N, C-alpha and C positions, 0 to 999 in steps of 0.2 A: 703366496698361493702355489698350489699343489702343480705337479706339471701332469700333463693330458695323460702319460701313461700311469701317472700314479692315482691318476682319478679312477680310470679303466681296470687298474688293477685290483681296486678296494672294491669295485662294481663286481667284477670277476670273483672274488674272493665271497661279497656279500651274498650271493645268488649260488646255491647249491649247483655240484659238480652235474648231476643227473639231470638239474635244466637247462644248464648250461651245452648240454651234450643233445639235448633235444632241439635246442634253438639251433645250432651248428647243422642238426641234421636236417631241419627244416628249410634252411638256409641254401642247403645243397643240395636239395632232393629235388627230383624233375616229378613234374606232373606228370600222372597219367594221362596216356593221348585217346582213351576213351571219354573222360572229363574233359579235355580239350577241345575234343570233336562234339560232343554235346554241347558245350557253351559255345563253340562256332555255330552249332546249326541254330539254337534260339536264337543268335546274333540275325544271322541270315532271315529267320522267318520273321523277326521283327522288322527289320531294314523291308522284307519283301512286304507287311503286311502296310506299312505307312500310308503308299497311293492308295490303295483300296479304303484306308480308316479317316484318308485327308475326304475325299469324296464322300465318304458317308455322314460324315459331320458337314461336309457343303451343303448337299442333299437335306439335310434335317433341319438345318439355319436356312434356306429356301422353301419348304415347307412352312415352317413357322412363319416367316415373312409373309407367306402368302395367306396364308390361315388369319394374320392380323391383316390384312389388306382387306379381304373377305368380311371382317369382322366392321371393319370402317369403315367400309360401302354401307353394310346392314345399318348402322348406327346414322351416318349421313342419310339415305332411305328415310328413316323412321323420323329425323329431326325436319327433314324435308316436308314429308307428309302431315306432320304436325302443322307446320309452319301454313300450308298450305290448307288444311281444314281450319285453322283460326284464322284465315284471309277470308274463306270463303265464309264463315258463321259472322263474322263483321260486316261482311257484303248483306247478306239475307237480313241480318239486324238494319242495317242500313233502308234496303228495299221493304222490311215491316215501317221502319219508323216513318215513313213519307207520308206525310198527310192525305189522305185519300176522300175526304169529305169536299176537299174545294177541286181535286175534280170531277166528283159526281155533280156538283152544281155547274161546272164549265162545260161539261155533256150536256147536261139538259140543256142550257143556255143556244147551245148549238143544236140542238134536234128540237125546238122550236121555231 
């Protein structure tokens, strides 16, 4: 097996010298303070906006839940109205189904 130094030497020899110098310059170069300031300000803005975004998400969720609750209430009311109407129809049908001729005969006997 080749030693680590030998492998590094092979890698260094394989890469052109101009690229090596650019890599070394990039590793040792300091970042412009304006760039770090812009990144820092962006990070502060994101952290500062987080509570407002969280509350907006909460309000949106609550509004959606309330809307679903109202829709369910309307559906329940419609179902109850249909059940009440069906019960009324059955009651009226029962009243119309009563034999009234027997009642008329009995009423005639009482009148005499």
